[in-house]
N, C-alpha and C positions, 0 to 999 in steps of 0.2 A: 479677712480684709482683702479686697480684690487688688489686682495689679494697678488699676486706674479706677477712679471714681469721680463723679461730678459733685461739686459742692457749691454752695452759695458763699461768695466772698463779699464782705462789707468793706468798702474803701475806708482806710484809716484817715483819709483827708476830708473827703466830701460826704462820707457815710452812704454813698450810693451802693446798693446791692447789685451784684452781677454773678454770672456763673463761670466756673473754671474747672478744668479737668486736671485732677491731682494724680501725679505718678508716685506709686509706692514701691514698685519693683523696677529696678534698672538692669536690663539685660542687653548688652551691646549687640549680641547676635540677633535679637528680636527687634530692638529699637535703638539703633546707633545714635539717633538724634537725642535721646534721653541722656545718654552718657555725655554728649557734647554740652547739653544744658547743665548737667551736674558739674562738669569741670569748669564751665563758664560762669557758674554761680547764679544761673537763672532758673534752676529747677524749681518748679512749683512757685514761681514768681509771676504775678498777673498784673499787668498795667490796667488801671481803672479806665473803662471806656468813656467815662464822663470827664475826668480831670487829668488822666494820664499818670497818676501816682502809682508806683509799683507796690504791690501787696503780696507778702509772702504767706504761704500756708504751711504750718508745721504738721508733720505726719511721720510716723515710723517709716523707715526706708530699708529695703533689702537690695543690696547690689550683688549680682550674680554673673560671673563670667566663666562658663564651663570650659572654655579653651585654656584658661589659666588655673582651673580648679580653685576658683576664688569666690568666696561668699562672705560678705561683710554686712553686719546689721548696725543700724543707727536709730536710736530713739531720742528725740530732742528732750533735754532735761526740762525745757520750758513747759512741756505738756503735763508735768507733774504726775505721771503714771506710777502706780505702785509696781513693785517687782512682779507680782502676779499678772497685772495688766500688761506690763512690758513683754513678759514671756508669752502671753496669749497672742498679742499683736504680732510678735516676731514668728511665733509658731504658725499663725495663719498665713503669713507671707511665705514662709518656707514651704508649706503645703501647696501654696499657689504655684510655686516654682517646680517642686518635685513631681506634682501630678502631670505637668506638661512634658516631663522628660521621657525619652523613649525607654522601652523596657530594657533591662540589663545594663543601664547606664548610670545606675546609682553608685556613687563613690563615697569614700569615707569623709572627704572634706565637707560634704553636705551635713554631716552630723556634728561638725565642730566649726561653725562659722566664726569668723573674727568679729570683733565689735569695734565701733568708733564712738568716742565720747562726744565729738563735735562734728559739724558738717565739714570743717576744714580738715579734721583728722580723717574723715571718710575720703575726701578728695585726695589727700596725700597718700593714703594706702592704695588707692586706685592708680595713681601716677607711679608709685613705686613698683606696682605689679607690671606696669607698662615699661619698666626699665628707666624711669625718671629718678635720678638720684637726688638726695638732699641738696647737693651742690648745684644741680641743674634747676631745682626749685628756687634756690636763692638767686641764681642768675635771672630767672624769669621775674622774680620780685623786683630785682634791680631794673629790669626793662620797664616794668609797670611804673616804677617811680620816675623813670626818665620820661615816659609818656606823660605822666601827670605834670612834670616840670614844663614840658612843651605846651600843655593845655593852659597852664596858669601864666605863661609868659606873654606879655604884650606883643602884638604883631611886629612892632618896629624893632624889637629885640630878638626876633626869631633868627635872622641871618647869623648873628653872633653866636647864638646858642647852637645852631647847626654846625658852625665851624668848630666850636669848642668840643662837641661830642661826635664829630664826623666819623671817627673810627668805631664808635659803638652803634652806628646806624647800619644795620644789616637786614637780612631776610627775616630773622627771628624777631627783630625789633618791629618791622613792618607788620608781621603776622600778629604780634601782640596788639598793635594799634587796631588792626582789623577786628580782632576778637572783642576789643573794648567797644568799638563802634557797633558791632552786632549785639553786644549785651545791652548797650544803651537803647538801641532800637527795640529790643524785646521788652525793655522796661518802659517803653512809651516815651522816652526822652529824646525825641527826634531832633529838636533844635541843637542840643549838645552833641548828638551823634553827627550832625551835619558840620558842626564846628570842628570836631576832631577829624572828620574826613577831609575838610579843607586844609587843616594843618598837615595831615598826612600827604596830601597832594603837593603842598608847598615844600615839604621835606624831600619828596621824591624829585622835585624839579631843581633843588638847590644843594643836594648832597652828592658825594662821590658815588655812593651806592645807587642812588636814584638815577644818576646819569648812566650807569652801567645797565640798570634794569631797562630803562627806556631804549637804549641802544640795542640790547638783546631782544626786546619785544618787537622793535621795528624789523630786525633781521628775521625773527620767527614769522612775523606777519608776511614778509616778502616771500619767505620759503613756502609757507602755506598757500599763498596766492599763486605762486609758480606751479606747485604740485596740483592745485585745484584746476588750473588752466590746462595742464598736461592731461589730467583725467577727463576734462571736458572735451578736449580734442580727440580723445579715444572714441567718444560717442557712445550711444546705447548698445552698439554691437560689439563692444570690447569683450575679448576672451580672457580666460585665465592666463594664457600664455603672454598676453599684453601686460598684465599686472606682474607676472613673473619677470619679464624683461625689465620693467621699471624697478622692481625690488633689487635685481642684480645690478642695475645701473646705479642705484642709490646705496649699494653696500658700502659701509664705512662712513656714510653721511647720516649721522643719527637724526638730525632735524628733519631731513627729507623722508627718512624711513618712518619716523613717528607720524609725520603729516600724511604719508601714504596710507598707513594702517588706520589712522583716525578718520580719514575721508572715505576710504573704500574697504572698511572692515568686512562686509559681507563677501567680498571676493576672496578673502583669505580663509576659506573653509577647509574642511577635511580633504575634499577632492584636490584643492590647490596643493596641499602638502603632499598628497600622494603623487601628483604629477611632478612636484619638485624633487621628491625622492627618486622618481624614475629618471629625471634629468641628471641627478647626482650620480646615479649608477652607471650612466653612459659616458661621463666626462673622464678625461685622463686622471690618473691618480694624483698628479701634481696639482690639479685644480679642485680636487674633491674636498679637501679640508676647508677651504674658503667658503664653498657653497654649504657645507654642513654647518659651519659657524653662522652663516646667514640664515639658514633654516631654523636653527635653534633660537636665534635672536628674534626672528619674525614670530616664532611661537610665543616667546616671552612678551613681545609687544601686543599681540592679539589677546593674550591672557590679561595683560594690564588694562587694555581697553575694555574688555568684558567685565573685569572687576569694577572698574570705574562706573560702567553702565549699570551693573548690579547694585552698587551702593547708591547711585542716583535713583534707581528704581525703588529701593527700600525707603529712601527718604521721601520720595514722592508718595509711596503707599501710606507712610505714616502721616504725612500732611493731609492726604485725602481722607483718612479715617478721622482725623481731628476736625476737619471741615464738616464731614458728614454727621458727626456726633454733636456738633456745637449748636446751641440754641440761637446763636447769632453768627451764621456762616459768613455774612458780608464782612464782619469785623475781622474774622480769622483770615479771610481772603486778602483784605487790605493790608494786614500786618505781614503777610507772607507773599506779597505780590512778586517780590524779587526772586522767590524760589519757584514760582510757577513758570516752568519752561516747557520746551518741546517734549521732554521725557514725561513730565507730569500730565500734559494734555493727551499724549499717547496712551498713558495708563488709564486716564479717565475715560477716554473714548472706548478703550478695550473693555472696561468694566460696564459701560453702557451697552455695548454690543452683547456681552455675555448675559447681562440681566435680561435683555430683550430676547435672546435665544432661549433662556430658561422660562420665559413667560412671566417673569417677575415684574408686574406692571408697576407696583409701588417703588421697587428698587430702581428701575430704569427711569421712572418719573423724577425721583429725588436726584439721581445722578445728572439727568438732563438739566434740572433746575440749577444744580451746582455749576454745570458747564456754562449755562447762560449767564449766571452771576459773574463767573470768572471772565468771560469774554467782555461783558459790559465794563467790569473793573479795568481790564487791560486797555480797552479802547478809551476809557475816560482818562487814563494816565499816560497814554501813548502820545508822544509829540507828533505833529502833523506829518513830518518826514517819515516816521516809522509807520504811521497809518497808511501812507501812500505806498511804501515798500511792501507792506503786507498785502495791499490790493494787487500790486504787480505780481507778487509770488503766487497769488491765488487766481490770477487771470486765466480764463479757459485755454487760451493759446498764447504762444510766444509772440505772434504777430499783434494780438490785441494788447499785450503788455508793452510792446514797442511803440504802438500808437499812443498809449497812455503817457509814456515817457516824453514823446515828442510834444504832446499837448500840454503837459503839466510841469515838466522838469524846470522850465525857465522861472516859474513862480517860486520855486524853492532855492534855486541857485546852488553854489558850491556846498552848502550844508547838506544837500541831498547825497552827494558823494561821500561825505564824512559819515552820514548815517548808514549808508550801504556798507562802508568798510567796517563799521561797528557790528552790523548784523552778520557780515561774513565771519568776523572774528568769533562771535558768539556761536554761530552754527558749527564752525570747525572745532571750536573748543569743547562743544557739548558731546562730540564723538557719536552723534546720532547716525552717521554713515548714510547721508542722503545726498549723493552726488547730483541727482536731478535738480534738487532745490538749489544747490550751489551753482549748477550750470545756468539755471534761469537767472539767478542773481548776477552772475558774471555777464550774461547777455544784456540785462537791463542796465547794468552799470556802464558797460561800454557804450550803449546807446545814449545814456545820460551824458557821458563824456563828449560824445559827438555833438549832442544838442547844446551843451553848455560851452563847448569850444575849449 
């Protein structure tokens, strides 16, 4: 049995047949999104493209996490397989995993996999391996019950419910709501997902925790904008010494240091740290410890940004494979439009260039077709303000962008500035390290401020 396979699913509601890609091997190192789907209860769940009804596909599953030396098997009892058939299915999946392992990496745990009798049992074993205790699981179940209480409460009674449970509304509660929204979207239940999202926003606006989050977000946005402006003022001729001066200036200011690394990650390369080590070697001994601590912290921050970028790249690669293998790519694109970001488009463009370089005409043609479908979907779902900002960022010259702002900004009004702020937040949060793009955005925003008064 392969790690993934395509199958025809017949909707339990409208009987409409459609295709779905079933996951049978879950390996977080190879496909972190599959683990997220497993823990979120959406693994091998397919919304019907005709009526939106979620449809589950039962299949034997093998969970493998080599970093924890963990292998778990699960065969749904509903399949009614004989013991021999179960052993054959699991044996095939284990061979699928072990044949992909590097030589000399075979360990004893691969010969004695654990087993789970139910899907919930599988999920709990995975969580326990991640350090999630039974007490933590019960606390999460309590959060889910509280979310359900909010969903079922009439709007006019929400203020009282928020006041009653204000102490329980925290970051974990909000994360639980977000996971539920994502699960509903994956199940094709968009109206309910939008309802839960609206309730989440209302709770944020009216709870003590929400007030703190909004205040912190505003402070972070102000810090990021300030650091972005400082980098913009350095210009394209900035040297590593300029970034070093900024890092030393921001020492002890965690928010500004994080913004600096996120916005200018390419500047903090191996040569930068060599030059910083040289500076440390020349300063008096009394100043050396502080600079060494700054160097170590900068190294940690760059590693964190790189790790986030790598995870985003892996998720983008997984999504690209799903789109490319789907008989209905437009449907997959529509369902995952929120995950198609700068990183995904960069990866897609790089794959197109590589296929072209290899002379793979079919491959490059298919990837270009995916690119065109995505651009069409993005443009169709993009508000007019964002379409205009996209045109500004892609204008051939800064002067042409400025003329476009002068000509068209009045027709948008203040909403254009709000959209520009949202784009800036997305770009800085993505960690794509593109100061030129942020500089162009800062320029056109200032021009828009001038035009709109």
